[in-house]
C-alpha positions in Angstrom: 77.1 58.0 47.1 80.3 55.8 47.2 79.5 54.3 43.8 78.9 57.8 42.4 82.3 59.0 43.5 83.9 55.8 42.1 82.4 56.3 38.7 83.3 60.0 38.7 86.9 59.2 39.7 87.2 56.5 37.0 86.3 59.0 34.3 88.5 61.6 35.8 91.5 59.3 35.8 90.8 57.9 32.4 90.6 61.3 30.9 94.0 62.4 32.5 95.7 59.3 31.2 94.3 60.0 27.7 95.7 63.5 27.7 99.1 62.6 29.1 99.5 59.8 26.5 98.9 62.1 23.6 102.5 63.3 23.6 102.2 65.5 20.6 99.2 67.6 22.0 100.7 67.5 25.5 104.1 68.8 24.3 102.6 71.4 22.0 100.6 73.0 24.9 104.0 73.9 26.4 106.0 74.6 23.4 103.6 76.9 21.4 103.2 79.5 24.2 106.9 79.4 25.0 107.9 80.0 21.4 105.5 82.9 21.2 106.9 84.5 24.3 110.5 83.9 23.1 109.8 85.4 19.7 108.2 88.6 21.0 110.9 88.9 23.5 113.5 89.1 20.7 111.4 91.2 18.4 110.1 93.8 20.8 112.9 93.9 23.4 114.0 97.4 22.2 111.1 98.4 20.0 107.6 99.8 20.6 104.7 101.4 18.8 105.4 104.6 17.0 102.0 106.1 17.6 101.4 108.3 20.6 98.1 108.5 22.3 96.9 111.7 23.9 93.8 111.6 26.2 91.4 114.5 26.9 89.3 114.7 30.1 86.6 117.0 31.2 87.6 119.8 33.7 87.3 119.2 37.4 85.3 122.4 37.9 83.4 124.4 35.1 85.9 126.7 33.5 85.2 130.4 33.2 87.3 130.5 30.0 87.6 127.6 27.6 91.1 126.7 26.3 90.6 125.1 22.9 93.0 122.3 21.9 95.1 123.5 19.0 94.0 122.1 15.6 97.6 121.3 14.7 97.7 118.6 17.3 95.0 116.7 15.7 96.8 116.9 12.4 100.0 115.3 13.7 100.4 111.7 12.2 102.2 110.5 15.2 99.5 111.4 17.7 96.0 110.0 18.2 93.5 112.0 20.2 91.2 110.1 22.6 88.3 111.8 24.6 87.1 110.3 27.8 83.8 111.1 29.5 85.1 111.2 33.1 88.4 112.0 34.8 88.8 108.7 36.6 88.9 106.8 33.3 91.5 109.1 31.8 93.8 108.8 34.9 93.4 105.0 34.9 94.4 104.8 31.2 97.5 107.0 31.8 98.4 105.0 34.9 98.2 101.7 33.1 100.2 103.0 30.1 97.3 102.8 27.7 97.7 106.5 26.8 101.0 108.6 26.9 99.7 112.0 28.0 96.5 113.4 29.5 95.0 116.9 29.0 92.3 118.7 30.9 90.0 120.3 28.5 88.7 123.8 29.3 91.4 124.5 31.8 93.4 127.8 31.9 96.3 127.4 32.2 96.2 124.2 30.1 96.8 121.4 32.5 98.3 118.1 31.4 99.7 115.0 33.1 102.4 112.5 32.3 103.2 109.0 33.7 106.6 109.4 35.3 107.6 105.9 34.4 106.4 106.1 30.7 109.3 106.5 28.2 106.8 107.7 25.5 105.3 110.4 27.7 108.2 112.8 27.0 107.7 112.5 23.2 104.0 113.0 23.5 104.7 116.1 25.6 107.0 117.4 22.9 104.2 116.9 20.4 101.9 118.9 22.5 104.3 121.8 23.1 105.1 121.9 19.4 101.3 122.2 18.6 101.1 125.0 21.2 104.1 126.8 19.7 102.9 126.5 16.1 99.5 127.9 17.0 101.1 130.9 18.6 99.8 130.0 22.2 101.9 131.0 25.1 104.0 128.1 26.4 103.9 129.6 29.9 100.1 129.1 30.0 100.5 125.4 30.6 100.6 123.4 33.9 102.4 120.2 34.1 101.8 117.3 36.6 102.7 113.6 37.0 101.0 110.5 37.9 102.8 107.5 39.2 102.6 104.0 37.7 105.0 101.1 37.3 106.9 100.9 34.1 105.7 97.8 32.2 107.6 96.4 29.3 105.7 94.9 26.4 106.9 91.4 27.1 105.6 91.7 30.7 102.3 93.2 29.3 102.1 90.3 26.8 102.8 87.4 29.3 99.4 87.3 31.0 97.7 87.3 27.6 99.7 84.4 26.4 98.8 82.4 29.6 95.1 83.3 29.0 95.2 82.3 25.4 96.8 79.0 26.2 94.0 78.4 28.7 91.4 79.4 26.1 92.5 76.9 23.5 92.9 74.1 26.0 89.5 74.7 27.5 87.6 75.0 24.1 89.3 72.0 22.4 90.0 69.8 25.4 86.3 69.5 26.4 84.1 70.4 23.4 86.0 68.8 20.7 86.7 65.7 22.8 82.9 65.1 23.5 82.1 65.5 19.8 84.7 62.9 19.0 83.3 60.5 21.6 79.8 61.0 20.2 81.0 60.3 16.7 83.0 57.2 17.7 80.1 55.8 19.7 81.7 56.1 23.2 78.8 58.1 24.6 76.4 55.4 23.6 78.4 52.8 25.3 78.6 54.8 28.4 74.7 55.0 28.4 74.8 51.2 29.1 76.8 51.9 32.4 75.5 53.3 35.7 77.3 56.5 34.9 75.0 59.5 34.6 75.4 62.4 32.2 76.0 64.8 35.1 78.7 62.6 36.5 80.4 62.2 33.1 80.2 66.0 32.3 81.4 66.9 35.8 84.4 64.7 35.5 85.3 66.1 32.1 85.1 69.7 33.5 87.1 68.9 36.6 89.6 66.9 34.7 90.2 69.7 32.1 90.3 72.3 34.8 93.0 70.2 36.7 95.0 69.8 33.5 94.8 73.5 32.6 96.0 74.6 36.1 98.8 72.0 36.1 100.1 72.8 32.6 99.9 76.6 32.9 101.5 76.4 36.4 104.5 74.6 34.7 104.5 77.2 31.9 104.3 80.1 34.3 107.1 78.7 36.5 109.3 78.0 33.5 108.8 81.5 32.0 109.2 83.2 35.3 112.5 81.4 35.9 113.9 82.1 32.3 112.5 85.6 31.7 112.4 86.8 35.3 108.7 87.4 35.4 107.3 88.3 38.8 103.8 88.6 40.1 103.3 91.8 42.0 99.9 90.6 43.5 98.6 87.6 45.2 99.1 84.2 43.7 95.8 83.2 45.3 93.9 86.0 43.5 95.7 85.0 40.3 94.7 81.3 40.6 91.1 82.1 41.5 90.7 84.4 38.5 92.4 81.9 36.2 90.2 79.0 37.6 86.9 81.0 37.2 88.0 82.0 33.6 88.8 78.4 32.7 85.3 77.2 33.9 83.6 80.0 31.9 85.3 79.1 28.7 84.8 75.3 29.3 81.1 76.1 29.6 81.2 77.7 26.1 82.8 74.6 24.7 80.1 72.4 26.3 77.4 74.6 24.5 79.2 73.8 21.2 79.4 70.1 22.0 75.8 69.8 23.1 74.2 68.5 19.8 77.1 68.4 17.3 78.3 65.0 16.1 80.7 66.2 13.2 84.3 66.8 14.3 84.8 69.1 11.2 81.8 71.3 12.1 82.9 71.4 15.8 86.3 72.5 14.8 85.0 75.2 12.6 82.7 76.5 15.2 85.5 76.5 17.8 87.8 78.4 15.4 85.0 80.9 14.8 84.8 81.5 18.6 88.5 81.3 19.5 90.3 83.5 16.9 88.0 86.6 17.1 88.1 86.2 21.0 91.9 86.1 20.8 92.4 89.1 18.7 89.8 91.2 20.4 90.7 90.4 23.9 93.9 92.5 24.1 96.1 89.5 24.2 98.6 91.0 21.7 97.9 94.7 21.8 95.7 97.2 23.5 92.4 98.2 21.8 92.7 101.8 23.1 92.1 104.1 20.2 90.2 101.5 18.1 86.6 102.0 17.1 83.8 102.1 19.7 82.2 99.0 18.2 85.4 97.0 18.6 85.5 97.8 22.3 81.8 97.0 22.6 82.2 93.6 20.9 85.3 92.7 23.0 83.4 93.2 26.2 81.3 90.2 25.3 84.4 87.9 25.3 85.3 86.4 28.7 89.0 86.2 27.6 89.2 90.0 27.6 88.2 90.3 31.2 90.3 87.4 32.3 93.4 88.8 30.6 92.8 92.3 32.0 92.3 91.0 35.5 95.5 88.8 35.2 97.6 91.8 34.0 96.4 94.0 37.0 97.3 91.2 39.4 100.7 90.3 37.9 102.0 93.7 36.8 100.4 96.1 39.3 99.7 94.0 42.3 96.0 94.9 42.3 93.8 92.8 44.5 90.4 91.3 43.7 88.7 94.4 44.7 90.0 97.9 43.7 88.3 100.9 45.1 85.2 98.8 46.0 84.9 97.3 42.5 85.7 93.8 41.3 88.7 94.0 39.0 87.1 91.9 36.3 85.2 94.3 34.1 86.9 97.5 35.3 
């Protein structure tokens, strides 16, 4: 058992030294996410999306008289109408700023809700009242309510996604691509002549990469929190646990890619094929609310989407690992 630990520890230390000695890759892991955050802070500090999203939920009780949403509202270019099958989903979307206004279908008077901390909610409300006025409905036949949710700036919303994206690239290329390179250079064959087993070697690779990902992103998080005044509203322990489990999940994907491939070019192409769609369909840069159903369906297969969503709930809203009895990953 002592010899097994020594062999494991030797590979672990060697892999760490190799990573730290590659100054270009080591520096880029810090510089690239930092530049992205800095650029989006400058560009989107006082700007936002110009499209307003209005959600529709079913009535709480069967309505005796159905109030039809005015057709003019659907024709407004600045408004996108989204229908939800249950009320809980609609209220969660409004609370998390994924929609700007919520309407109860089939209610009389027409009941709608705003997020009190959403700056776009008032404009969405004006679009609704304008549609009611143009369709000759009585404006006194509406009921207005509020839900409470923290105001989240775009850069605060973006920050967890950037951290998750940095983790994804480091996990995919730091393990999978490295093993393919070792196979091509004959390193794996030379290791077969040693007492080191495949399980020990792969375990050391996974633990080493997980250790490096945690350390590098801890430094990145601390630096950005100090410069841009980011704060974690939830538990740091929950955040580290979600981040570590997500890292292990994506490292596992990279091991699947590296299982049989011996060409660095092929491995790089496959990793790009996995990483870029995962990045753009995991709500790293923007919300997928209002996109096609097939887009949301495909995005649910990507672990990065659930990791990013869970980190946003912990950092921005202080949600714990369990919310209303459900695990936050996959809500």
